[in-house]
N, C-alpha and C positions, 0 to 999 in steps of 0.2 A: 640329496640336496647337489646342486651343480656346483662342480669345484670353484670356478670362479665367486660364484656364491657366498660357496663354502669359506673360504682361503680371506674373503671382504669381512666376513661377520668374524673371524676371526682376529683381524687386524684392527676392526672396533676394538672388540674386549678387550682385547692382551695389551698389559701393559708397555709405551713406546720407550726406547732406552733413555729419548731426552723428554722431562717432564712438562716443559713447554709443551711438544705436541699433545701431550693431552690435555694442557688447561685450553688452547684452542682446540681441538675438537669440540669440548665439552661448550665452548661459546660458542660453537659453530651451531649446536644443537638447541640449545637454550636461545641464539638467537632465532633461528626458523621456528620455534617453538610459541617465541612472543607473536611472530610476527602471523602465525598459524591461529593463536590464539585471539589477536583481536580479530583478525579478518571473522571468522566464527560468531564472535562477540557481537561488533558492530553491522554485521548483516544481517544477524538476527533480530538488534534492535530495531533496527529496518524496516523488520517484515514486521515488529510489535506495534509501530507506530502506523505498516499500511493496516493494519485488521484493525487497529483503533479509527483510524479515517474512516475504512469500509464501514466499519459499526454503526460511525453515524453517519452517513448518506443515507445505510440501508433503511434506516428510522424512517428517514423522510421521503426516498426516492421508494416507486414502484417496481415491485419485479419486472414487468415490460411495460414500457409507454411506446403508444401507435401513437405517430402523427400523418398529415401530407402529405407525401412527396412532393408536392407543387400548393404555394398557396399556405397561408398562416391559420386558415382554419378547417376541423371535421365538421361537415353536414349531416348534424347526428340522425335527419330523418333517415338518411341512408343508409348508416354504417349497422351491421348487421349483429346487434348486441345478443338478439339469441341464439347465433352459431356458435359466438364465442365464449356466452356461457355455461353453456355443452360440452366444451372442451372436458378433458380431463384432467382433474387437480387446479382448475380456475376458481378461484373464491368469488374475487371483486373484477367485474367489469365498470368504470368508473370515469368520466367526464371529466375535467377538468377544464378553468381558465388561468391565461396565467398570462398578466400585461405589465408592463413599465407601468410608473404610477410617482408621484410626486406624494409625499406624506407630510402633513402638517400637523403639530402639538403646540400649541399658544406661541410664541415667539421660535419655537425650533422648527426644522424642516430636515427634508433627506430625500433624497431619489432613489429608490430601488422598486421593488416587483413587489405584485400583490398575485395571490393566488387563489381563485374561487375552488373551493373545496363542496362535494356534496354531503347530504349528512350522513350515507352508511359509514362517512372517512369516519366517523365518532366510534365505529364499532371495529375498526382495526387496530390492534394492539399493539404495534410498534410504534405507530403514528401517537396513541397515546401515552408512549414509552417518554417521548422527545416530550410530553411538555413536563414544565417545570413546577415542582410541586406534587406529582402523583395523582393528580384530578384527573383524566385524562382530557380530551378535547373537547369544547364545547363551544358549539355555534351559534346554539341561541338559549338563550332563557327568556321564558316562555314566549314574549310579542317582541324581545328585542333582538339583533344581531350584533355578532361578537367579534372580535378582529385577534388574531394570538401572531402577535411580531416576533420576532424572532429576539432572542436576550440581545444582540450588537443591535439591532435596528431601536428595542425598545428604550436603548441608554443612549442611542446617538438625537430621541425624539423624547427623553428626557421621559417616558414613563412609565408611571409605578404601579404597574398590576395590581397591587395593594390599597392603592385608593379610592373609593368610590369614586364611580362617574368618571374614573378617568377616558379619556376619546384622545381620536385620531379622524386625521380628515382627512381624507383620499382625493387624489385628483386623475384624472386617466385622460388621453386624448380621446378627443371626439370624433370618432368614424367622419371621412368626407368632409371634414370643414381643416382641413389643414392648412389650406393660406390663410387664415386669420392669424393677428399674432395678439389677440388679448382673452386674458385666460379667461376670461368669461364667457369666451365665446368656441374657443380651442380644446376647452376642457371638460368633461362632466365631473361635478362631483359629490359627495356625500360622506358618510359621518359613521364612524360605529364603536362601539362599545369594545373597554380593554380590560381585562379583568385576567389575563392570566399571560404566559411567553412561551417557547418551547428555544431548547438548544440542542443543537445536531455537531454542525459544521460548521465553523467559526463565517467562514466564506458564504453560506446558504443563511447563516445567523443576523449578519448584517447587514444584508438587501431584501433579507423574505418578511412577508406578514400574508398571514392566512386568513382567509374570509369564505363565507358563507354562500354558494356556487352562484344560487339564485339572485341574491343582492349583485354579486357582483357583474351578473349576466343583465340585469335590468341595467343596471351603471353605464355599461359599456356598451349596451344594446347588442349583444347578442342574440342571435334567436331560434332557439337549434342548431346552433353553432359551438362550439369549443376549440382549445388551444390542442387539446390531447386528450386520447383516453386511455386512463390509466388501467393496468388488468394486475391484481396481486394470487400468488400462488400463495398455499398451505407452506412452512416453516418447519425445518425437521426434516430427517434424514427418510422419514417413511413415506413418503411422498410417491407413487407407484412411477411416477415417470419421470427423467431431468428437465430443468426449465430449458434447455436447447431445444429438446422436442418439442412442449408446448408454443413455445416462440416459433418454430418452424411451421406445428401444425394450423397455428394465430396467422401467421403469412399467409399460407397456402389458399385461407379460407379470404383474406382482404384482397389481394393480388398487388401489381405493382404501382397501384394508386397509393397504399400507405405504405409506412417504415415501422416496421418492430423492433426497440432498440431496448438492451437489457442493462440493466445498471451499470455494467462497466462502459458500453456504450453513451451510456447516458453522463457517463462523466469521465470519457473518456480520455480528455485533453488531460486533469488531475491523472490521471494513472500511469499515463505512457511520462507524464513527466517524477509522479514517485518512482517510477521503474528504470528514469533514465540517472535519478540522482541517487540509487543503488548501483546502475552499472558507475557510477563518477567514481564512487567511494570504494568499491570493488578494483578499481585499476588503482586509485591511489596507492590500495595496499598491498596490492601486488607489486607495485615499485617498490614498495616499501621491502615484501619480499623480497624483491630481488639485489635489492640493498644488503637483507642479510646472510645472500647467499653468497656473498664474497667473504666472509670467513669460511666459506664450507673450501671454495677454494683456494684460500691459506691454510688451511690444515691440511688441505689432500695435496697443495706441492708440497709440502713439508714431508709429509707423507710416503709421498713416491719419492723424497730423498732419502730418507731414511731406509728405505725397501730397497736401497739399489743391488745389496748385496742379496735379499732373499730373489730380486730379480734376475741375478746374473746364475742362481741355485738354479731356478727354477729351469732357465735356458738352457742349462747343463744335462739338466732332465729330460730334456725335449719339449720343453713348451715354445710355443710360438710368440707372436707379436698379439695375435688376437687375444688368448689369452689371458697373456698381461695386463693385457686393457682391458678386457673385461673384468678383471680384481679389481684397477682401480676404480674401472667405472663404476662397480656396484659399489664399492666403498662411498666414494660420494655420494649414489646415488640413498647409500641407506643412511648416510648422515644426515639427508635432508631432509627421509623418510623418517625417521626415529623423530627429529626436531618436529618435525610437523605433528606426527600422531600422539605424542605427549599436549603437543600444545592443545592438537583439536579436542581431545580429551578435558585437560582442563576447563576449557572454553565450551565445552557439551556442558561441564557440572556445573560453573558458572550461572549458564544459560538457564539452566534448569532451577538453582538457588535462584534467581532473581522471579523466573517465573512464577513459581512456587511458594518461594518465600516471600521477596522483596525484600531486595538487599541496598539497591540505592534509589533513593525517593526521587520525587521531583519539587525544585526547591527545598525550603526548609518545612514542607508539610503546611505551610500556612494559607498558602494562595488556594485560590480557585482552578484548579486542575481537572481535566477530567477523570482522570486515572491520577493513583494518588504515588504511582513508582515508574520507573521507566518499564517499557511494555517491550516484552522481547516475544519470540515465535520461532521455535527451531525448526528448520525445514532439510530435508532427508538432501533435497537438491545443493542446498549449501555445504553440507558436510560433503556431500560428493564430488562441488567442483573446486572447493579449497584443498581435499586432499589431491585431485588430480593436476590443480595450478602447483601445489608443489612438486608433487614427482615429477614432472614436466620442467618447472624453472631448475630442480635438483640434478635432476638428469641430464639437461641442456649444459649446466654450470660444471657437473661432473665432465660430460662426453670434454669440453671443447679445454679445461683444464688438462685432461690425461693426452691429449689428441697433441697439445704443443708440448708437454714433457715428452710422452713416445720419440719425438724427432731431435730431442735434444739427449735419447740415451743409448 
């Protein structure tokens, strides 16, 4: 063990001549530990909410979505469906239509989006998992077409899916007739029965209604056209290749006339916002940690004053200023690191307890939440970032304190 670190360790563990220095040293360790505990726990909570939101988006979003780089629609006659279906790890290649619409039910109305889905969507497990009640998505019943609104949209329209013959009126802009101000001339309209709702992410639930693809295509007048082509790949870790490799191969097949987006790119604004929020919280907690290191500065300053006799003895034995500087630098860094490690360990234990036992509930347990307990997710990168932050801030505080003190010694 290097001499400066050895002596610094002895100073940290040894009893001081003044009990107040011991108290301040432990206050410094505890304050840094509390800040480290707060950092790892709060960051893990953000990770948990990100996982919940990502899982909710994943239920209704395709793994890959193909759109035209120019224009609003994809010409299905020229689209290479067979080539993409032959790409390894591709399960479904399905055209979809998404259009702005006005929805009415009795005296209530709401503006949102309607999405037309092919019948194959009924065979996709993740889509079925988003339907409330566990019945799975059903776009048709015998000769009738059915709409599946999001839970928020159903609430705004006053739709009760359990009520027989619940219906929604759909108005979509008529193609090539944007100059008319008469609603009858400007919009095509149709109606659909409703007997179920879906629930994923609130922003989607509040504005989207799912409908049969052919019904919506006929209503809008899309002949061999779609808004996008959605691609689904197998779930699980046993897929032969990564999604990025599948995306790259499909992009090579389609060429520059099409854009292939994964789920992150489809919801890039939301994911960027979540990253920004996590960064902002990290910076706030870092500021709190900086405030906690003022205790380290105070305890280290008092220790330097107390050890003046030891410093004189070391100099008499041949120690130079660099050795003495490194002793107290190591001492200050040790105080911060010990407190940080204690806080990290306790924080990791608390996160794991919350993750697997569920200690902190959302509300009083009577609310309608996606999860009952605060979601958390522990990441190794967060642990390393928090530890590095503690070492850097503690080291800077110790270096500044020792540098100023050495000038006066």
